[in-house]
N, C-alpha and C positions, 0 to 999 in steps of 0.2 A: 680356788676361790676363797675358802675359809677353813680354819681349823674347826673342830667340833667343840662348841662352847660347853658341852656337857662333860666330855672326858678329853682332857688335853694336858700336856706337860710342856713347860717352857724352860729354857735355860735362863737363869737370872741375868746373865750377861747380855743375852739377846734382848730381853725386855728393857733393861736399863739403857741399852744402846739406842733403842727406838723411842725412848721417852715414856715408857709404860703405856697405859691405855689412854685413849682420847675420851674426854668427858663430853665432847660436843657431837659424838657420833652415836646414832640410835642403836647400833649393833656393835658392841665392843669386840666380839670375836672376829667379825669380818674386818673391822677397821685395823685391828692389831695384825691380822694376817697380811694385809697389804702393806703395812708399815714394815713388817719383817722382810717381805719380798723386796721392797724398795731399798732396804739396806743390805740386800743380798744374803739374808739368812735363808737356810734351807728348811722347808716344811715337808715332813714325811707323814704318810698315812699308815696306821697300824690296824689292820682288819681284826686282829685278835684282841684288841682292847675293847672290852665290853663293860657296860654299866647299866644300872637301873635308873630310870628317870620318870618324872611326872610330866604328863602331856595335857593339853587342853581337852576337855571332855564335852564341850558344846560347840555348835557351829560358829557362834559369835566369838568364842575364844580362839578357835582355829583361824577364823577370818582376821582377827586383830593380830595374831601372831604372824601370819603370812604377810600381812600389810607391813609390819615392822621389818620383817626379813627383807622384803622387796625394797623397802625404803633404804635399809642399810646398804644393800648392794648398789643402789643408785647413788647414794652419797659418796661411796668410794670411787666410782667411775667419774663422778664430777670432780672430786678432789685430786685424783691422780692422773689426769689427762696428760700431764707432762711426761709420763713414762713412755709415751709413744715417740717422744722426741729424743730419747736417749737409747742408743743402740745397745748399751749394756743391759738393758731391761728387755731385750727381744724375746727371752724365753717366756715371759708372761704376757706378751702382746696377744697371743691367741685367746687367753682367758679374758683380757680386757675387751677385745673386739667382740668376743662371744656375748658379753654382757650387753653391748650396744645392739648387736644383731637381735638378741632376745627382746630388747625394748622396742626396737623398730618393728619387729614381727608382730608384737602384741597390738600396736596401734594400727599397723597395716591390716591385720585381720579384722579389726573393728570397722575401719573405714571402707574396706572392700565389701564386707557383709552389708553395711548400710547402703553402699552404692548399688549393689545388685538388688537389694530389697526395694529401692526407689525406682530403679530403671527397668526392672523386669516387666515385660509386657503382660505376662501371665503368671499365675501361681506355679504352673508346671515348669516354666523356665527357671524360676527361682529354686524350685525343689531340685531340678536337675543339677544346677550349680552347687547347691548345698550337698547333694549326694556325691558329686565328684570331689568336692573339698573334703568331705568326711572320709571318703575312700583313701584319699592321699594322706590324710593325717593318720588313719588307722594303719596303712601300709608302712609308713615311716616309723610309727610307734612299735609295730611288730618287729622291725629290724633292730630298733634301739633296745627293746626289752630282751630280745634274743641275745644280743651282745652282752647286756648286763647280767643275764642269767649265766652265760658262759663264764664270765669273770667271777661271779659269786659262787659257782659250783665248788670251788676249792674250799669254801668255808661253810656253806649251807646248801641243803638240797631244796631248792625253791622252784623246781621245774613246773610244779603244779600251778604256779601263779601265771603261767603263760596263757592259761585258759581265759584269764580276765584282761588280756592285753588290749582287746578292742575298746575297752572302756577307759583306757589310760588317757587318750587325748581329750576325752570329754571331762573326766574328773580332774585331770592335772593341767593339761595344756590350756584349755579354754578358761578354766577357773583362774589359772595363774596369769593369763593374759589380762583378765579383768582386774586382778589384784595389782599387777604392774601399773596399770593405768590409774588406779586410785592412789598408788604409792608415789608416783612421780611428782605431783604437786607438793606433797609433804616433804620429799627430798629436796626440791628446789627451795621451798620456803625455809627449810632448816639451814641450808647453806647460806642463804641470804641473811636470815635473822641471826644466826650464830647463837652463842650461849650454851648452857648445859642441855644435854639431851636427856629427857625423862620419859619413862613409860611405865605402865601398870602391868604387872604380871597377869596373864590370863588365868582362868579358873582351872588350876591344877589340883584337882581333888585327890587326896591320898587314898589309894585303894589297897586293901590288904593283899599281900602277895600270896599266891597259892603255894 
């Protein structure tokens, strides 16, 4: 999907070949990743590459950051839809389609929840449906997190985090679904309006390293 904008190394030849960074895309790291893929450059992940970074420290900062990230992802799937028409790009079709599936899932989750809230004859009926939905999300997240932990065990001992797996869909999936819905109008407006993409860095307060 994207290189890590915090710690990444590029071949100069590759950047020149794709025309450097796009000034009209809100997330330059996501945009340049798709430009490189489009030109058949290979992107590799190095788990041993570590760095220190500043992150948002308020809920507003995190919200604004996630909105921008979601908008950036949506901008690239709007711009690069023609990749699906070129068989040479079939290796990144799953990534492209996954982005659309995530977008559709977010809106479907909202519409279905509202539908059951309106059509439920009793509070109990709605609670039963929400309980079933919650169980499904938690069950899927348990499988997903177990696979992630198995992959990361080669680098970090994070087995203890599995205890918190049940909260993952609430904190990440549901919140991310809301963020995606807020970001979509921004992405569409940006593609229609054009011009330079500008954004304000969130509150990344410098904290003394221990």
